[in-house]
Predicted model as a PDB file, atoms N, CA, C, CB and O in Angstrom, pLDDT in the B-factor column:
MODEL        1                                                                  
ATOM      1  N   SER A   1       0.843  -1.185   0.000  1.00 63.00           N  
ATOM      2  CA  SER A   1       0.000   0.000   0.000  1.00 63.00           C  
ATOM      3  C   SER A   1       0.883   1.241   0.000  1.00 63.00           C  
ATOM      4  CB  SER A   1      -0.956   0.002   1.219  1.00 63.00           C  
ATOM      5  O   SER A   1       1.965   1.250   0.587  1.00 63.00           O  
ATOM      6  N   ARG A   2       0.406   2.285  -0.666  1.00 72.00           N  
ATOM      7  CA  ARG A   2       1.143   3.556  -0.742  1.00 72.00           C  
ATOM      8  C   ARG A   2       0.572   4.525   0.269  1.00 72.00           C  
ATOM      9  CB  ARG A   2       1.077   4.164  -2.171  1.00 72.00           C  
ATOM     10  O   ARG A   2      -0.638   4.566   0.492  1.00 72.00           O  
ATOM     11  N   ARG A   3       1.434   5.290   0.869  1.00 73.00           N  
ATOM     12  CA  ARG A   3       0.997   6.290   1.847  1.00 73.00           C  
ATOM     13  C   ARG A   3       1.231   7.676   1.263  1.00 73.00           C  
ATOM     14  CB  ARG A   3       1.753   6.125   3.208  1.00 73.00           C  
ATOM     15  O   ARG A   3       2.298   7.963   0.720  1.00 73.00           O  
ATOM     16  N   HIS A   4       0.214   8.535   1.382  1.00 70.00           N  
ATOM     17  CA  HIS A   4       0.318   9.920   0.916  1.00 70.00           C  
ATOM     18  C   HIS A   4       0.110  10.839   2.106  1.00 70.00           C  
ATOM     19  CB  HIS A   4      -0.721  10.227  -0.214  1.00 70.00           C  
ATOM     20  O   HIS A   4      -0.887  10.733   2.820  1.00 70.00           O  
ATOM     21  N   ASP A   5       1.050  11.732   2.311  1.00 81.00           N  
ATOM     22  CA  ASP A   5       0.905  12.735   3.363  1.00 81.00           C  
ATOM     23  C   ASP A   5       0.488  14.050   2.729  1.00 81.00           C  
ATOM     24  CB  ASP A   5       2.224  12.902   4.172  1.00 81.00           C  
ATOM     25  O   ASP A   5       1.163  14.554   1.832  1.00 81.00           O  
ATOM     26  N   VAL A   6      -0.614  14.601   3.190  1.00 82.00           N  
ATOM     27  CA  VAL A   6      -1.088  15.895   2.705  1.00 82.00           C  
ATOM     28  C   VAL A   6      -1.376  16.786   3.911  1.00 82.00           C  
ATOM     29  CB  VAL A   6      -2.363  15.734   1.805  1.00 82.00           C  
ATOM     30  O   VAL A   6      -1.638  16.296   5.010  1.00 82.00           O  
ATOM     31  N   ALA A   7      -1.325  18.079   3.695  1.00 85.00           N  
ATOM     32  CA  ALA A   7      -1.556  19.029   4.791  1.00 85.00           C  
ATOM     33  C   ALA A   7      -2.333  20.232   4.263  1.00 85.00           C  
ATOM     34  CB  ALA A   7      -0.205  19.484   5.432  1.00 85.00           C  
ATOM     35  O   ALA A   7      -2.325  20.535   3.069  1.00 85.00           O  
ATOM     36  N   SER A   8      -2.992  20.895   5.181  1.00 86.00           N  
ATOM     37  CA  SER A   8      -3.738  22.114   4.874  1.00 86.00           C  
ATOM     38  C   SER A   8      -3.179  23.239   5.738  1.00 86.00           C  
ATOM     39  CB  SER A   8      -5.280  21.923   5.119  1.00 86.00           C  
ATOM     40  O   SER A   8      -2.796  23.011   6.885  1.00 86.00           O  
ATOM     41  N   SER A   9      -3.131  24.444   5.193  1.00 87.00           N  
ATOM     42  CA  SER A   9      -2.604  25.592   5.952  1.00 87.00           C  
ATOM     43  C   SER A   9      -3.569  26.010   7.049  1.00 87.00           C  
ATOM     44  CB  SER A   9      -2.333  26.781   5.016  1.00 87.00           C  
ATOM     45  O   SER A   9      -4.771  25.760   6.962  1.00 87.00           O  
ATOM     46  N   GLY A  10      -3.036  26.642   8.073  1.00 90.00           N  
ATOM     47  CA  GLY A  10      -3.874  27.211   9.124  1.00 90.00           C  
ATOM     48  C   GLY A  10      -4.556  28.480   8.619  1.00 90.00           C  
ATOM     49  O   GLY A  10      -4.191  29.013   7.572  1.00 90.00           O  
ATOM     50  N   TYR A  11      -5.537  28.952   9.359  1.00 91.00           N  
ATOM     51  CA  TYR A  11      -6.258  30.158   8.957  1.00 91.00           C  
ATOM     52  C   TYR A  11      -6.893  30.808  10.177  1.00 91.00           C  
ATOM     53  CB  TYR A  11      -7.336  29.829   7.896  1.00 91.00           C  
ATOM     54  O   TYR A  11      -7.028  30.185  11.230  1.00 91.00           O  
ATOM     55  N   GLY A  12      -7.274  32.053  10.024  1.00 93.00           N  
ATOM     56  CA  GLY A  12      -8.059  32.779  11.019  1.00 93.00           C  
ATOM     57  C   GLY A  12      -9.309  33.302  10.336  1.00 93.00           C  
ATOM     58  O   GLY A  12      -9.256  33.769   9.198  1.00 93.00           O  
ATOM     59  N   ARG A  13     -10.423  33.223  11.026  1.00 94.00           N  
ATOM     60  CA  ARG A  13     -11.691  33.651  10.438  1.00 94.00           C  
ATOM     61  C   ARG A  13     -12.396  34.566  11.421  1.00 94.00           C  
ATOM     62  CB  ARG A  13     -12.589  32.432  10.074  1.00 94.00           C  
ATOM     63  O   ARG A  13     -12.401  34.307  12.624  1.00 94.00           O  
ATOM     64  N   VAL A  14     -12.997  35.643  10.908  1.00 97.00           N  
ATOM     65  CA  VAL A  14     -13.712  36.614  11.737  1.00 97.00           C  
ATOM     66  C   VAL A  14     -15.171  36.664  11.282  1.00 97.00           C  
ATOM     67  CB  VAL A  14     -13.048  38.032  11.649  1.00 97.00           C  
ATOM     68  O   VAL A  14     -15.458  36.873  10.103  1.00 97.00           O  
ATOM     69  N   ASP A  15     -16.086  36.470  12.234  1.00 97.00           N  
ATOM     70  CA  ASP A  15     -17.523  36.610  11.976  1.00 97.00           C  
ATOM     71  C   ASP A  15     -18.040  37.770  12.824  1.00 97.00           C  
ATOM     72  CB  ASP A  15     -18.304  35.274  12.302  1.00 97.00           C  
ATOM     73  O   ASP A  15     -17.522  38.029  13.911  1.00 97.00           O  
ATOM     74  N   LEU A  16     -19.049  38.460  12.331  1.00 98.00           N  
ATOM     75  CA  LEU A  16     -19.611  39.604  13.040  1.00 98.00           C  
ATOM     76  C   LEU A  16     -21.135  39.533  12.978  1.00 98.00           C  
ATOM     77  CB  LEU A  16     -19.095  40.942  12.437  1.00 98.00           C  
ATOM     78  O   LEU A  16     -21.707  39.343  11.905  1.00 98.00           O  
ATOM     79  N   VAL A  17     -21.792  39.687  14.131  1.00 97.00           N  
ATOM     80  CA  VAL A  17     -23.258  39.682  14.188  1.00 97.00           C  
ATOM     81  C   VAL A  17     -23.705  40.837  15.079  1.00 97.00           C  
ATOM     82  CB  VAL A  17     -23.807  38.308  14.728  1.00 97.00           C  
ATOM     83  O   VAL A  17     -23.147  41.054  16.154  1.00 97.00           O  
ATOM     84  N   ALA A  18     -24.714  41.573  14.626  1.00 98.00           N  
ATOM     85  CA  ALA A  18     -25.298  42.655  15.420  1.00 98.00           C  
ATOM     86  C   ALA A  18     -26.809  42.492  15.396  1.00 98.00           C  
ATOM     87  CB  ALA A  18     -24.874  44.065  14.877  1.00 98.00           C  
ATOM     88  O   ALA A  18     -27.381  42.105  14.377  1.00 98.00           O  
ATOM     89  N   GLY A  19     -27.448  42.783  16.505  1.00 98.00           N  
ATOM     90  CA  GLY A  19     -28.895  42.617  16.573  1.00 98.00           C  
ATOM     91  C   GLY A  19     -29.545  43.658  17.458  1.00 98.00           C  
ATOM     92  O   GLY A  19     -28.879  44.402  18.179  1.00 98.00           O  
ATOM     93  N   LEU A  20     -30.854  43.689  17.384  1.00 97.00           N  
ATOM     94  CA  LEU A  20     -31.651  44.626  18.163  1.00 97.00           C  
ATOM     95  C   LEU A  20     -32.901  43.900  18.642  1.00 97.00           C  
ATOM     96  CB  LEU A  20     -32.019  45.896  17.327  1.00 97.00           C  
ATOM     97  O   LEU A  20     -33.571  43.226  17.858  1.00 97.00           O  
ATOM     98  N   ARG A  21     -33.217  44.037  19.931  1.00 96.00           N  
ATOM     99  CA  ARG A  21     -34.385  43.376  20.513  1.00 96.00           C  
ATOM    100  C   ARG A  21     -35.345  44.448  21.024  1.00 96.00           C  
ATOM    101  CB  ARG A  21     -33.969  42.398  21.668  1.00 96.00           C  
ATOM    102  O   ARG A  21     -34.932  45.368  21.730  1.00 96.00           O  
ATOM    103  N   ARG A  22     -36.621  44.331  20.672  1.00 95.00           N  
ATOM    104  CA  ARG A  22     -37.643  45.303  21.075  1.00 95.00           C  
ATOM    105  C   ARG A  22     -38.936  44.596  21.450  1.00 95.00           C  
ATOM    106  CB  ARG A  22     -37.904  46.319  19.947  1.00 95.00           C  
ATOM    107  O   ARG A  22     -39.351  43.659  20.768  1.00 95.00           O  
ATOM    108  N   PRO A  23     -39.582  45.039  22.537  1.00 94.00           N  
ATOM    109  CA  PRO A  23     -40.928  44.534  22.808  1.00 94.00           C  
ATOM    110  C   PRO A  23     -41.936  45.276  21.932  1.00 94.00           C  
ATOM    111  CB  PRO A  23     -41.288  44.693  24.314  1.00 94.00           C  
ATOM    112  O   PRO A  23     -41.850  46.494  21.772  1.00 94.00           O  
ATOM    113  N   VAL A  24     -42.880  44.543  21.371  1.00 91.00           N  
ATOM    114  CA  VAL A  24     -43.949  45.128  20.554  1.00 91.00           C  
ATOM    115  C   VAL A  24     -45.257  44.523  21.056  1.00 91.00           C  
ATOM    116  CB  VAL A  24     -43.732  44.853  18.995  1.00 91.00           C  
ATOM    117  O   VAL A  24     -45.603  43.390  20.720  1.00 91.00           O  
ATOM    118  N   HIS A  25     -45.969  45.291  21.857  1.00 91.00           N  
ATOM    119  CA  HIS A  25     -47.213  44.828  22.505  1.00 91.00           C  
ATOM    120  C   HIS A  25     -46.920  43.549  23.297  1.00 91.00           C  
ATOM    121  CB  HIS A  25     -48.346  44.573  21.438  1.00 91.00           C  
ATOM    122  O   HIS A  25     -46.096  43.582  24.211  1.00 91.00           O  
ATOM    123  N   ALA A  26     -47.554  42.453  22.985  1.00 93.00           N  
ATOM    124  CA  ALA A  26     -47.343  41.201  23.724  1.00 93.00           C  
ATOM    125  C   ALA A  26     -46.242  40.342  23.090  1.00 93.00           C  
ATOM    126  CB  ALA A  26     -48.651  40.402  23.789  1.00 93.00           C  
ATOM    127  O   ALA A  26     -46.089  39.172  23.440  1.00 93.00           O  
ATOM    128  N   TRP A  27     -45.488  40.914  22.173  1.00 95.00           N  
ATOM    129  CA  TRP A  27     -44.475  40.160  21.441  1.00 95.00           C  
ATOM    130  C   TRP A  27     -43.073  40.697  21.713  1.00 95.00           C  
ATOM    131  CB  TRP A  27     -44.767  40.199  19.945  1.00 95.00           C  
ATOM    132  O   TRP A  27     -42.899  41.863  22.064  1.00 95.00           O  
ATOM    133  N   GLN A  28     -42.097  39.844  21.548  1.00 95.00           N  
ATOM    134  CA  GLN A  28     -40.690  40.237  21.597  1.00 95.00           C  
ATOM    135  C   GLN A  28     -40.137  40.058  20.189  1.00 95.00           C  
ATOM    136  CB  GLN A  28     -39.873  39.387  22.661  1.00 95.00           C  
ATOM    137  O   GLN A  28     -40.167  38.954  19.645  1.00 95.00           O  
ATOM    138  N   MET A  29     -39.630  41.140  19.595  1.00 96.00           N  
ATOM    139  CA  MET A  29     -39.113  41.099  18.238  1.00 96.00           C  
ATOM    140  C   MET A  29     -37.598  41.306  18.283  1.00 96.00           C  
ATOM    141  CB  MET A  29     -39.802  42.174  17.344  1.00 96.00           C  
ATOM    142  O   MET A  29     -37.106  42.208  18.961  1.00 96.00           O  
ATOM    143  N   GLU A  30     -36.872  40.466  17.559  1.00 96.00           N  
ATOM    144  CA  GLU A  30     -35.423  40.583  17.506  1.00 96.00           C  
ATOM    145  C   GLU A  30     -34.964  40.449  16.061  1.00 96.00           C  
ATOM    146  CB  GLU A  30     -34.744  39.515  18.403  1.00 96.00           C  
ATOM    147  O   GLU A  30     -35.244  39.446  15.405  1.00 96.00           O  
ATOM    148  N   GLY A  31     -34.262  41.456  15.569  1.00 98.00           N  
ATOM    149  CA  GLY A  31     -33.704  41.426  14.219  1.00 98.00           C  
ATOM    150  C   GLY A  31     -32.189  41.394  14.299  1.00 98.00           C  
ATOM    151  O   GLY A  31     -31.605  41.896  15.259  1.00 98.00           O  
ATOM    152  N   PHE A  32     -31.552  40.806  13.297  1.00 98.00           N  
ATOM    153  CA  PHE A  32     -30.091  40.743  13.302  1.00 98.00           C  
ATOM    154  C   PHE A  32     -29.552  40.757  11.879  1.00 98.00           C  
ATOM    155  CB  PHE A  32     -29.605  39.487  14.042  1.00 98.00           C  
ATOM    156  O   PHE A  32     -30.256  40.429  10.924  1.00 98.00           O  
ATOM    157  N   VAL A  33     -28.308  41.138  11.764  1.00 98.00           N  
ATOM    158  CA  VAL A  33     -27.561  41.065  10.509  1.00 98.00           C  
ATOM    159  C   VAL A  33     -26.178  40.537  10.863  1.00 98.00           C  
ATOM    160  CB  VAL A  33     -27.483  42.476   9.776  1.00 98.00           C  
ATOM    161  O   VAL A  33     -25.626  40.884  11.907  1.00 98.00           O  
ATOM    162  N   GLY A  34     -25.616  39.697   9.994  1.00 98.00           N  
ATOM    163  CA  GLY A  34     -24.310  39.118  10.268  1.00 98.00           C  
ATOM    164  C   GLY A  34     -23.483  38.972   9.010  1.00 98.00           C  
ATOM    165  O   GLY A  34     -24.007  38.865   7.901  1.00 98.00           O  
ATOM    166  N   ILE A  35     -22.184  38.970   9.209  1.00 98.00           N  
ATOM    167  CA  ILE A  35     -21.232  38.736   8.124  1.00 98.00           C  
ATOM    168  C   ILE A  35     -20.343  37.579   8.570  1.00 98.00           C  
ATOM    169  CB  ILE A  35     -20.380  40.039   7.787  1.00 98.00           C  
ATOM    170  O   ILE A  35     -19.670  37.665   9.597  1.00 98.00           O  
ATOM    171  N   ASP A  36     -20.343  36.513   7.803  1.00 97.00           N  
ATOM    172  CA  ASP A  36     -19.451  35.390   8.067  1.00 97.00           C  
ATOM    173  C   ASP A  36     -18.216  35.530   7.184  1.00 97.00           C  
ATOM    174  CB  ASP A  36     -20.167  34.028   7.815  1.00 97.00           C  
ATOM    175  O   ASP A  36     -18.314  35.927   6.023  1.00 97.00           O  
ATOM    176  N   ASN A  37     -17.063  35.202   7.739  1.00 97.00           N  
ATOM    177  CA  ASN A  37     -15.782  35.312   7.030  1.00 97.00           C  
ATOM    178  C   ASN A  37     -15.564  36.756   6.559  1.00 97.00           C  
ATOM    179  CB  ASN A  37     -15.740  34.332   5.817  1.00 97.00           C  
ATOM    180  O   ASN A  37     -15.327  37.018   5.379  1.00 97.00           O  
ATOM    181  N   LEU A  38     -15.650  37.661   7.501  1.00 97.00           N  
ATOM    182  CA  LEU A  38     -15.556  39.104   7.244  1.00 97.00           C  
ATOM    183  C   LEU A  38     -14.344  39.488   6.393  1.00 97.00           C  
ATOM    184  CB  LEU A  38     -15.500  39.851   8.557  1.00 97.00           C  
ATOM    185  O   LEU A  38     -14.455  40.341   5.513  1.00 97.00           O  
ATOM    186  N   LEU A  39     -13.199  38.874   6.644  1.00 96.00           N  
ATOM    187  CA  LEU A  39     -11.970  39.226   5.927  1.00 96.00           C  
ATOM    188  C   LEU A  39     -11.792  38.426   4.635  1.00 96.00           C  
ATOM    189  CB  LEU A  39     -10.768  39.008   6.829  1.00 96.00           C  
ATOM    190  O   LEU A  39     -10.744  38.514   3.995  1.00 96.00           O  
ATOM    191  N   ASP A  40     -12.805  37.646   4.244  1.00 96.00           N  
ATOM    192  CA  ASP A  40     -12.801  36.854   3.005  1.00 96.00           C  
ATOM    193  C   ASP A  40     -11.588  35.926   2.920  1.00 96.00           C  
ATOM    194  CB  ASP A  40     -12.825  37.781   1.790  1.00 96.00           C  
ATOM    195  O   ASP A  40     -10.926  35.833   1.886  1.00 96.00           O  
ATOM    196  N   GLU A  41     -11.317  35.248   4.027  1.00 95.00           N  
ATOM    197  CA  GLU A  41     -10.181  34.328   4.128  1.00 95.00           C  
ATOM    198  C   GLU A  41     -10.440  33.061   3.312  1.00 95.00           C  
ATOM    199  CB  GLU A  41      -9.908  33.965   5.604  1.00 95.00           C  
ATOM    200  O   GLU A  41     -11.558  32.548   3.300  1.00 95.00           O  
ATOM    201  N   SER A  42      -9.421  32.564   2.638  1.00 94.00           N  
ATOM    202  CA  SER A  42      -9.524  31.290   1.916  1.00 94.00           C  
ATOM    203  C   SER A  42      -9.095  30.177   2.859  1.00 94.00           C  
ATOM    204  CB  SER A  42      -8.644  31.292   0.610  1.00 94.00           C  
ATOM    205  O   SER A  42      -8.007  30.228   3.433  1.00 94.00           O  
ATOM    206  N   TYR A  43      -9.950  29.170   3.020  1.00 94.00           N  
ATOM    207  CA  TYR A  43      -9.618  28.045   3.879  1.00 94.00           C  
ATOM    208  C   TYR A  43     -10.426  26.828   3.460  1.00 94.00           C  
ATOM    209  CB  TYR A  43      -9.876  28.388   5.358  1.00 94.00           C  
ATOM    210  O   TYR A  43     -11.360  26.935   2.665  1.00 94.00           O  
ATOM    211  N   ASP A  44     -10.065  25.676   3.997  1.00 93.00           N  
ATOM    212  CA  ASP A  44     -10.744  24.425   3.656  1.00 93.00           C  
ATOM    213  C   ASP A  44     -11.962  24.247   4.544  1.00 93.00           C  
ATOM    214  CB  ASP A  44      -9.788  23.216   3.799  1.00 93.00           C  
ATOM    215  O   ASP A  44     -11.852  24.257   5.770  1.00 93.00           O  
ATOM    216  N   GLY A  45     -13.122  24.084   3.927  1.00 92.00           N  
ATOM    217  CA  GLY A  45     -14.361  23.917   4.668  1.00 92.00           C  
ATOM    218  C   GLY A  45     -14.603  22.483   5.089  1.00 92.00           C  
ATOM    219  O   GLY A  45     -15.269  22.232   6.093  1.00 92.00           O  
ATOM    220  N   SER A  46     -14.066  21.536   4.326  1.00 92.00           N  
ATOM    221  CA  SER A  46     -14.211  20.135   4.697  1.00 92.00           C  
ATOM    222  C   SER A  46     -13.056  19.322   4.122  1.00 92.00           C  
ATOM    223  CB  SER A  46     -15.563  19.577   4.206  1.00 92.00           C  
ATOM    224  O   SER A  46     -12.410  19.722   3.153  1.00 92.00           O  
ATOM    225  N   VAL A  47     -12.819  18.187   4.737  1.00 89.00           N  
ATOM    226  CA  VAL A  47     -11.755  17.290   4.329  1.00 89.00           C  
ATOM    227  C   VAL A  47     -12.379  15.924   4.059  1.00 89.00           C  
ATOM    228  CB  VAL A  47     -10.628  17.203   5.417  1.00 89.00           C  
ATOM    229  O   VAL A  47     -13.162  15.423   4.867  1.00 89.00           O  
ATOM    230  N   THR A  48     -12.031  15.322   2.920  1.00 88.00           N  
ATOM    231  CA  THR A  48     -12.568  14.019   2.540  1.00 88.00           C  
ATOM    232  C   THR A  48     -11.429  13.003   2.489  1.00 88.00           C  
ATOM    233  CB  THR A  48     -13.303  14.096   1.169  1.00 88.00           C  
ATOM    234  O   THR A  48     -10.659  12.992   1.529  1.00 88.00           O  
ATOM    235  N   PRO A  49     -11.313  12.153   3.505  1.00 84.00           N  
ATOM    236  CA  PRO A  49     -10.260  11.124   3.467  1.00 84.00           C  
ATOM    237  C   PRO A  49     -10.495  10.176   2.291  1.00 84.00           C  
ATOM    238  CB  PRO A  49     -10.218  10.326   4.804  1.00 84.00           C  
ATOM    239  O   PRO A  49     -11.638   9.933   1.904  1.00 84.00           O  
ATOM    240  N   ASN A  50      -9.431   9.650   1.735  1.00 81.00           N  
ATOM    241  CA  ASN A  50      -9.489   8.704   0.616  1.00 81.00           C  
ATOM    242  C   ASN A  50     -10.234   9.272  -0.598  1.00 81.00           C  
ATOM    243  CB  ASN A  50     -10.158   7.415   1.066  1.00 81.00           C  
ATOM    244  O   ASN A  50     -10.929   8.541  -1.303  1.00 81.00           O  
ATOM    245  N   ALA A  51     -10.087  10.555  -0.830  1.00 80.00           N  
ATOM    246  CA  ALA A  51     -10.793  11.207  -1.940  1.00 80.00           C  
ATOM    247  C   ALA A  51     -10.217  10.778  -3.289  1.00 80.00           C  
ATOM    248  CB  ALA A  51     -10.716  12.737  -1.799  1.00 80.00           C  
ATOM    249  O   ALA A  51      -9.016  10.548  -3.424  1.00 80.00           O  
ATOM    250  N   PHE A  52     -11.096  10.676  -4.275  1.00 82.00           N  
ATOM    251  CA  PHE A  52     -10.694  10.310  -5.627  1.00 82.00           C  
ATOM    252  C   PHE A  52      -9.889  11.442  -6.258  1.00 82.00           C  
ATOM    253  CB  PHE A  52     -11.928   9.976  -6.491  1.00 82.00           C  
ATOM    254  O   PHE A  52     -10.276  12.606  -6.153  1.00 82.00           O  
ATOM    255  N   GLY A  53      -8.804  11.126  -6.896  1.00 81.00           N  
ATOM    256  CA  GLY A  53      -8.024  12.104  -7.634  1.00 81.00           C  
ATOM    257  C   GLY A  53      -7.287  13.105  -6.747  1.00 81.00           C  
ATOM    258  O   GLY A  53      -6.895  14.169  -7.227  1.00 81.00           O  
ATOM    259  N   GLY A  54      -7.091  12.792  -5.472  1.00 78.00           N  
ATOM    260  CA  GLY A  54      -6.370  13.697  -4.575  1.00 78.00           C  
ATOM    261  C   GLY A  54      -7.140  14.937  -4.175  1.00 78.00           C  
ATOM    262  O   GLY A  54      -6.552  15.917  -3.719  1.00 78.00           O  
ATOM    263  N   ARG A  55      -8.446  14.903  -4.341  1.00 85.00           N  
ATOM    264  CA  ARG A  55      -9.277  16.066  -3.990  1.00 85.00           C  
ATOM    265  C   ARG A  55      -9.709  15.981  -2.528  1.00 85.00           C  
ATOM    266  CB  ARG A  55     -10.524  16.154  -4.915  1.00 85.00           C  
ATOM    267  O   ARG A  55     -10.899  15.866  -2.235  1.00 85.00           O  
ATOM    268  N   TYR A  56      -8.754  16.038  -1.626  1.00 89.00           N  
ATOM    269  CA  TYR A  56      -9.020  15.888  -0.194  1.00 89.00           C  
ATOM    270  C   TYR A  56      -9.728  17.098   0.401  1.00 89.00           C  
ATOM    271  CB  TYR A  56      -7.726  15.648   0.547  1.00 89.00           C  
ATOM    272  O   TYR A  56     -10.617  16.960   1.241  1.00 89.00           O  
ATOM    273  N   PHE A  57      -9.330  18.272  -0.037  1.00 91.00           N  
ATOM    274  CA  PHE A  57      -9.794  19.510   0.591  1.00 91.00           C  
ATOM    275  C   PHE A  57     -10.835  20.218  -0.270  1.00 91.00           C  
ATOM    276  CB  PHE A  57      -8.615  20.445   0.854  1.00 91.00           C  
ATOM    277  O   PHE A  57     -10.630  20.412  -1.468  1.00 91.00           O  
ATOM    278  N   GLU A  58     -11.938  20.599   0.340  1.00 92.00           N  
ATOM    279  CA  GLU A  58     -12.984  21.347  -0.367  1.00 92.00           C  
ATOM    280  C   GLU A  58     -13.017  22.766   0.186  1.00 92.00           C  
ATOM    281  CB  GLU A  58     -14.386  20.654  -0.217  1.00 92.00           C  
ATOM    282  O   GLU A  58     -13.055  22.950   1.402  1.00 92.00           O  
ATOM    283  N   PRO A  59     -13.003  23.769  -0.684  1.00 92.00           N  
ATOM    284  CA  PRO A  59     -12.962  25.156  -0.207  1.00 92.00           C  
ATOM    285  C   PRO A  59     -14.249  25.567   0.501  1.00 92.00           C  
ATOM    286  CB  PRO A  59     -12.700  26.096  -1.368  1.00 92.00           C  
ATOM    287  O   PRO A  59     -15.344  25.130   0.147  1.00 92.00           O  
ATOM    288  N   ALA A  60     -14.086  26.412   1.503  1.00 95.00           N  
ATOM    289  CA  ALA A  60     -15.227  26.982   2.234  1.00 95.00           C  
ATOM    290  C   ALA A  60     -15.718  28.222   1.480  1.00 95.00           C  
ATOM    291  CB  ALA A  60     -14.831  27.347   3.719  1.00 95.00           C  
ATOM    292  O   ALA A  60     -14.991  28.776   0.655  1.00 95.00           O  
ATOM    293  N   PRO A  61     -16.950  28.655   1.764  1.00 95.00           N  
ATOM    294  CA  PRO A  61     -17.449  29.866   1.106  1.00 95.00           C  
ATOM    295  C   PRO A  61     -16.634  31.099   1.498  1.00 95.00           C  
ATOM    296  CB  PRO A  61     -18.924  30.087   1.454  1.00 95.00           C  
ATOM    297  O   PRO A  61     -16.012  31.135   2.560  1.00 95.00           O  
ATOM    298  N   GLY A  62     -16.647  32.090   0.638  1.00 96.00           N  
ATOM    299  CA  GLY A  62     -16.012  33.368   0.961  1.00 96.00           C  
ATOM    300  C   GLY A  62     -16.912  34.162   1.905  1.00 96.00           C  
ATOM    301  O   GLY A  62     -17.669  33.588   2.687  1.00 96.00           O  
ATOM    302  N   ARG A  63     -16.820  35.459   1.824  1.00 97.00           N  
ATOM    303  CA  ARG A  63     -17.646  36.328   2.684  1.00 97.00           C  
ATOM    304  C   ARG A  63     -19.126  36.126   2.357  1.00 97.00           C  
ATOM    305  CB  ARG A  63     -17.250  37.830   2.502  1.00 97.00           C  
ATOM    306  O   ARG A  63     -19.523  36.165   1.192  1.00 97.00           O  
ATOM    307  N   THR A  64     -19.928  35.910   3.386  1.00 97.00           N  
ATOM    308  CA  THR A  64     -21.369  35.752   3.199  1.00 97.00           C  
ATOM    309  C   THR A  64     -22.121  36.605   4.214  1.00 97.00           C  
ATOM    310  CB  THR A  64     -21.779  34.268   3.329  1.00 97.00           C  
ATOM    311  O   THR A  64     -21.652  36.827   5.330  1.00 97.00           O  
ATOM    312  N   TRP A  65     -23.282  37.073   3.812  1.00 98.00           N  
ATOM    313  CA  TRP A  65     -24.145  37.904   4.661  1.00 98.00           C  
ATOM    314  C   TRP A  65     -25.363  37.103   5.082  1.00 98.00           C  
ATOM    315  CB  TRP A  65     -24.578  39.199   3.924  1.00 98.00           C  
ATOM    316  O   TRP A  65     -25.812  36.212   4.361  1.00 98.00           O  
ATOM    317  N   ARG A  66     -25.891  37.425   6.248  1.00 97.00           N  
ATOM    318  CA  ARG A  66     -27.163  36.837   6.674  1.00 97.00           C  
ATOM    319  C   ARG A  66     -27.969  37.882   7.416  1.00 97.00           C  
ATOM    320  CB  ARG A  66     -26.936  35.588   7.566  1.00 97.00           C  
ATOM    321  O   ARG A  66     -27.418  38.765   8.072  1.00 97.00           O  
ATOM    322  N   ILE A  67     -29.264  37.770   7.303  1.00 98.00           N  
ATOM    323  CA  ILE A  67     -30.170  38.701   7.961  1.00 98.00           C  
ATOM    324  C   ILE A  67     -31.378  37.890   8.416  1.00 98.00           C  
ATOM    325  CB  ILE A  67     -30.588  39.890   7.004  1.00 98.00           C  
ATOM    326  O   ILE A  67     -31.792  36.949   7.738  1.00 98.00           O  
ATOM    327  N   GLY A  68     -31.936  38.253   9.555  1.00 98.00           N  
ATOM    328  CA  GLY A  68     -33.082  37.487  10.027  1.00 98.00           C  
ATOM    329  C   GLY A  68     -33.841  38.199  11.121  1.00 98.00           C  
ATOM    330  O   GLY A  68     -33.431  39.248  11.618  1.00 98.00           O  
ATOM    331  N   MET A  69     -34.969  37.591  11.485  1.00 97.00           N  
ATOM    332  CA  MET A  69     -35.804  38.163  12.529  1.00 97.00           C  
ATOM    333  C   MET A  69     -36.463  37.024  13.302  1.00 97.00           C  
ATOM    334  CB  MET A  69     -36.872  39.129  11.931  1.00 97.00           C  
ATOM    335  O   MET A  69     -36.874  36.017  12.726  1.00 97.00           O  
ATOM    336  N   PHE A  70     -36.554  37.205  14.614  1.00 95.00           N  
ATOM    337  CA  PHE A  70     -37.266  36.285  15.485  1.00 95.00           C  
ATOM    338  C   PHE A  70     -38.441  37.032  16.095  1.00 95.00           C  
ATOM    339  CB  PHE A  70     -36.330  35.701  16.590  1.00 95.00           C  
ATOM    340  O   PHE A  70     -38.331  38.211  16.432  1.00 95.00           O  
ATOM    341  N   LEU A  71     -39.545  36.352  16.232  1.00 95.00           N  
ATOM    342  CA  LEU A  71     -40.723  36.930  16.864  1.00 95.00           C  
ATOM    343  C   LEU A  71     -41.245  35.891  17.866  1.00 95.00           C  
ATOM    344  CB  LEU A  71     -41.831  37.323  15.791  1.00 95.00           C  
ATOM    345  O   LEU A  71     -41.539  34.753  17.500  1.00 95.00           O  
ATOM    346  N   SER A  72     -41.353  36.300  19.128  1.00 96.00           N  
ATOM    347  CA  SER A  72     -41.856  35.378  20.138  1.00 96.00           C  
ATOM    348  C   SER A  72     -42.842  36.101  21.046  1.00 96.00           C  
ATOM    349  CB  SER A  72     -40.696  34.776  20.962  1.00 96.00           C  
ATOM    350  O   SER A  72     -42.759  37.312  21.246  1.00 96.00           O  
ATOM    351  N   ARG A  73     -43.763  35.338  21.580  1.00 94.00           N  
ATOM    352  CA  ARG A  73     -44.778  35.885  22.473  1.00 94.00           C  
ATOM    353  C   ARG A  73     -44.183  36.019  23.867  1.00 94.00           C  
ATOM    354  CB  ARG A  73     -46.051  34.990  22.494  1.00 94.00           C  
ATOM    355  O   ARG A  73     -43.587  35.073  24.382  1.00 94.00           O  
ATOM    356  N   GLN A  74     -44.339  37.174  24.472  1.00 81.00           N  
ATOM    357  CA  GLN A  74     -43.848  37.397  25.832  1.00 81.00           C  
ATOM    358  C   GLN A  74     -44.758  36.697  26.831  1.00 81.00           C  
ATOM    359  CB  GLN A  74     -43.762  38.907  26.146  1.00 81.00           C  
ATOM    360  O   GLN A  74     -45.964  36.586  26.612  1.00 81.00           O  
ATOM    361  N   ARG A  75     -44.181  36.232  27.915  1.00 77.00           N  
ATOM    362  CA  ARG A  75     -44.967  35.540  28.939  1.00 77.00           C  
ATOM    363  C   ARG A  75     -45.306  36.453  30.081  1.00 77.00           C  
ATOM    364  CB  ARG A  75     -44.225  34.333  29.458  1.00 77.00           C  
ATOM    365  O   ARG A  75     -45.965  36.034  31.032  1.00 77.00           O  
TER     366      ARG A  75                                                      
ENDMDL                                                                          
END                                                                             
């Protein structure tokens, strides 16, 4: 059997999330916005052992945005 040694570089990743929470009548409303991978760092998102054709490392997404809202009834 042949042995192959492969390695992936280290990385640093910065995520940022900001939100606001407000009561609205009998409800609690919370909105947020976030940026994942703020500095658009290139890194491996997953590793596949025994991958075909030496494709062990799969790239992670670059900078991505997310926005959302939660609504819950206050007790």
